[in-house]
C-alpha positions in Angstrom: 15.0 15.3 -3.9 16.9 13.4 -1.3 20.0 11.6 -2.7 20.2 7.8 -2.6 23.1 8.1 -0.1 20.7 9.8 2.3 18.0 7.2 2.1 19.5 4.3 4.1 19.2 5.9 7.5 15.6 7.0 6.6 14.8 3.4 5.8 16.4 2.2 9.0 14.3 4.6 11.0 11.1 3.5 9.1 12.0 -0.1 10.2 12.3 1.1 13.8 8.9 2.7 13.5 7.5 -0.6 12.2 8.8 -2.4 15.3 6.9 0.1 17.4 3.7 -0.4 15.4 4.0 -4.2 15.6 4.2 -4.2 19.4 1.1 -2.2 19.6 -1.0 -4.0 17.0 -0.1 -7.5 18.3 -1.0 -6.4 21.9 -4.5 -5.6 20.7 -4.9 -8.3 18.1 -7.2 -11.3 18.6 -10.6 -9.9 17.8 -13.4 -9.1 17.8 -12.5 -5.6 18.8 -14.8 -2.6 19.4 -14.5 0.3 17.0 -16.1 3.6 16.2 -17.3 4.7 12.7 -15.6 7.7 11.2 -17.3 10.3 9.1 -16.2 8.5 5.9 -17.8 5.3 7.1 -14.6 3.4 7.9 -14.0 1.9 11.3 -11.2 2.9 13.7 -10.0 1.1 16.8 -8.0 2.1 19.8 -5.0 0.3 18.3 -5.2 2.5 15.1 -5.0 5.6 17.2 -2.3 4.3 19.5 0.0 3.3 16.6 -0.3 6.6 14.8 0.3 8.6 18.0 3.4 6.6 18.9 4.8 7.0 15.4 4.1 10.7 15.4 5.9 11.2 18.7 9.0 9.3 17.4 9.1 11.1 14.1 8.7 14.5 15.8 11.6 13.7 18.1 13.9 12.5 15.4 12.9 14.7 12.5 11.1 17.8 13.8 11.5 19.5 10.4 9.6 16.7 8.6 5.8 16.8 8.0 3.4 13.9 8.8 0.2 12.7 7.1 -1.7 10.0 9.0 -5.0 8.4 8.5 -6.3 9.2 12.0 -4.8 12.6 12.7 -4.6 14.1 9.3 -1.9 16.4 8.0 -0.7 17.0 4.5 2.0 16.3 2.0 4.0 19.5 1.8 5.9 20.4 -1.4 9.6 20.2 -0.8 9.3 18.9 2.7 10.0 15.2 3.5 6.6 13.9 4.6 6.0 10.7 6.6 2.8 9.1 5.3 1.3 6.6 7.8 -1.6 4.1 7.7 -1.4 2.8 11.3 -3.5 -0.3 10.4 -4.3 -1.1 6.8 -7.2 -3.6 6.6 -8.7 -2.5 9.9 -11.8 -4.6 9.3 -9.6 -7.7 9.1 -7.8 -6.6 12.3 -11.1 -6.2 14.1 -12.2 -9.7 13.2 -9.0 -11.4 14.1 -7.9 -12.0 10.5 -4.1 -12.0 10.2 -4.0 -10.0 7.0 -3.4 -6.4 8.3 -0.4 -4.2 8.2 1.1 -0.9 9.3 2.2 1.1 6.3 5.0 3.7 6.6 6.1 5.8 3.7 8.3 8.8 3.2 7.4 11.1 0.3 9.4 14.0 -1.1 8.0 16.1 -4.0 5.4 13.5 -4.8 7.8 10.6 -5.0 7.8 7.8 -2.5 11.4 7.4 -1.3 11.0 4.8 1.5 8.3 2.2 2.1 7.7 -0.3 4.9 4.7 -2.7 5.1 4.7 -4.6 8.4 2.2 -7.4 8.8 3.2 -9.0 12.1 0.4 -11.5 12.4 1.5 -12.9 9.1 5.2 -12.8 10.0 5.7 -10.5 7.0 7.9 -7.4 6.8 8.4 -5.8 3.4 10.7 -2.7 2.9 12.2 -0.7 0.1 14.0 2.6 -0.6 14.9 4.3 -3.8 18.0 2.8 -5.3 18.2 0.0 -2.7 15.6 -2.5 -4.0 12.8 -4.2 -2.2 12.9 -7.0 0.4 10.5 -9.4 2.0 11.7 -10.4 5.4 15.2 -9.2 4.5 15.4 -11.2 1.2 15.4 -9.3 -2.1 12.2 -9.6 -4.2 11.2 -8.8 -7.7 8.2 -8.9 -10.0 7.5 -11.7 -12.4 8.6 -11.9 -16.0 5.1 -12.8 -17.3 4.2 -10.9 -20.5 1.0 -12.5 -21.6 -2.3 -11.6 -20.0 -3.5 -15.2 -20.3 -0.7 -16.3 -17.9 -1.4 -13.5 -15.4 -2.7 -13.8 -11.8 -5.0 -10.8 -11.4 -6.2 -9.5 -8.0 -8.9 -7.0 -7.2 -10.6 -5.3 -4.3 -14.1 -5.7 -3.0 -16.8 -6.3 -5.6 -19.5 -3.9 -4.4 -18.2 -0.8 -6.3 -17.7 -2.6 -9.6 -21.4 -3.4 -9.7 -22.4 0.3 -9.5 -20.3 1.6 -12.4 -21.8 1.1 -15.9 -19.6 -1.3 -17.9 -17.2 -2.0 -15.1 -18.8 -5.3 -14.0 -18.6 -6.6 -17.6 -14.9 -5.6 -17.8 -14.2 -7.4 -14.6 -15.9 -10.5 -16.0 -14.1 -10.3 -19.3 -10.7 -10.0 -17.5 -11.5 -13.0 -15.4 -12.0 -15.0 -18.6 -8.8 -13.7 -20.2 -6.3 -14.2 -17.3 -4.9 -17.4 -15.7 -6.6 -16.7 -12.3 -8.4 -14.0 -10.3 -8.7 -13.4 -6.6 -10.1 -10.6 -4.4 -7.3 -10.4 -1.8 -7.7 -6.6 -1.4 -5.9 -4.0 0.7 -2.1 -3.9 1.0 -1.6 -7.6 0.5 -2.4 -7.8 -3.2 0.1 -5.1 -4.2 2.8 -6.9 -2.2 2.0 -10.1 -4.0 2.7 -8.3 -7.3 5.9 -6.9 -5.9 7.0 -10.4 -4.9 6.2 -12.0 -8.3 3.2 -14.1 -7.0 0.7 -12.1 -9.0 1.0 -9.8 -12.0 -1.9 -7.3 -11.7 -3.8 -5.7 -8.8 -6.2 -2.8 -9.1 -8.6 -1.0 -6.9 -10.2 2.5 -6.5 -10.8 5.2 -3.9 -7.6 4.9 -1.9 -5.9 7.6 0.1 -2.2 8.6 0.1 -1.6 6.6 3.3 -2.9 3.5 1.5 -0.4 4.0 -1.3 2.8 5.7 -0.3 4.7 2.8 1.3 3.4 0.3 -1.3 4.4 2.5 -4.3 8.0 2.4 -3.2 8.0 -1.3 -2.6 6.4 -2.1 -6.0 8.6 0.3 -7.9 11.8 -0.9 -6.3 10.7 -4.5 -7.0 10.6 -3.6 -10.7 6.9 -3.1 -11.1 4.7 -0.1 -11.7 2.0 1.6 -9.7 -0.1 4.3 -11.3 -3.6 5.6 -11.6 -5.9 4.0 -14.1 -4.9 6.6 -16.7 -1.2 6.2 -16.1 -0.8 9.3 -13.8 0.0 9.5 -10.1 -1.8 6.9 -8.0 -1.5 9.1 -4.9 -3.1 12.0 -6.7 -6.0 10.1 -8.1 -6.8 7.3 -5.6 -7.2 4.8 -8.4 -4.4 2.3 -8.3 -3.1 -0.1 -10.9 -0.2 -2.2 -9.9 1.5 -4.5 -12.3 4.8 -6.3 -13.0 5.4 -3.6 -15.6 5.2 -5.7 -18.7 1.4 -5.9 -18.5 0.9 -2.3 -17.5 0.1 -0.9 -21.0 -2.5 -3.6 -21.6 -4.3 -2.9 -18.3 -4.2 0.8 -18.8 -5.9 0.4 -22.1 -8.7 -1.6 -20.4 -9.1 0.6 -17.4 -8.6 4.1 -18.9 -12.3 4.5 -19.9 -13.2 4.3 -16.1 -10.4 6.6 -14.9 
């Protein structure tokens, strides 16, 4: 495991990568944009591919011994090897339609732990970053999760509704939660997890994510004082089911979601 003393230059490099990604995404942004549909049914644009290629080139030049896992070109998280995990454009569908809520996600994972995370959303003017032991920041200002401890006071965020209707009992659980919490919204993608990290919401959950959707955000949420796990309390990156909370509400949500893990 990398020591905290070694993390600062890695974070600085991740921020440099985010600058590169921002220049490319903003040059293409404005929608609507053409795309192709990948085998998994998700869209990919020229900008997605350009961002990942540019970041891979820079990582390879600076850290040739590191591994890379990216949404568009693949790879893997190798045990014992620092691995850069890249989502060149999270929320590609938003990006394609000219919606500001998209981001490049850049994480560094070692032995299953996310040590560095950057989420850069240039159209929103948002840059969030974190590194183990160094806290989390929003546009350079330290952030932290809320102190809310009662579910009835919580702001709960969820992903798209289509899947919830297909799983027996899940639609009812979502409805019950909407009645128990202060407010619900379906922000989706990276943004809802950052809102928990920044104390603007207390709970966010979704399913069927990949490591590149999670790695950067896990570091930011954790360093902000929150928790990000699977629905059964295990590794989010290993399961693809993600529950993000301010920490205080995590046991309550795990109890509710565990039957669907």
